[in-house]
C-alpha positions, 0 to 999 in steps of 0.5 A: 837860421841855424838850429841844433837838436841834441840827444840827452847826455847819457851820463846820468843814466849810465849808472842804471845800465845792467842794474837788477830789476829791483834796483831799477824799481827803486828809482821808478825805472823799468827795463824793457825789450824792444818788440817793434820798430818804430816804437821805442825812441832812444832820447840819447841817439834820437832814433828808434831802437832795434827789436831785441835790444834793451831800453830803460823806461824812466822819468825825465825832468825838463831843465826849464824852470817855472810853470812849464817845467815838465816830467814825462816818461822816456826811453834810453837804450841800454849801452847808449854812449854818446848824445846824437847831434843834428844840425839843421836837420830833424833826427829820424825818431822825431821826423817820423812822428806827429810832434807837439813843437813848443817855443820858449823864451829866456824866462822859460815861458811858452811863446807859441806852439804848433803840431807838426805831422811826420816830415813837417818838423823842420818847417815848424821849427824854422817858423817858430825860431823866426821869432827872435824872442824864442830861445829854445824849443821843446818837442814832444810826441803828440800822441803819447806826450813823451818828451822828444828833444830840445831844439836850440838856436845856433847863433 
């Protein structure tokens, strides 16, 4: 079975790049300078941002409808231009973290979930996608709870 993990489309966030702090505050966003690596995973590139670079800390609303629709904080690297796409492989920012891996059906209802330790996400994804009812998977950083990425089944 084949799967794809894509970073978020940067277009909705690009209008915030370079904005003054007071304008970011209006939309509940903050600019931060990366101090540690790993520690600031960009949800567009799906890798940790290098120290000294700027990220925006902002709120992300999942596209799911119904009771599992969620909001949480994410980092977007300022200047991120294109969403990373990984096919049948787990991106670096996900592979080095403990993840909550949550499988959803066509009605956006959670079918199953598991924890994946660093390096174990691929096996967890494949196990959940073995259930034909699973349409997509959401991954979240298990420690902080932040949305990490969506995994899509590729037919």
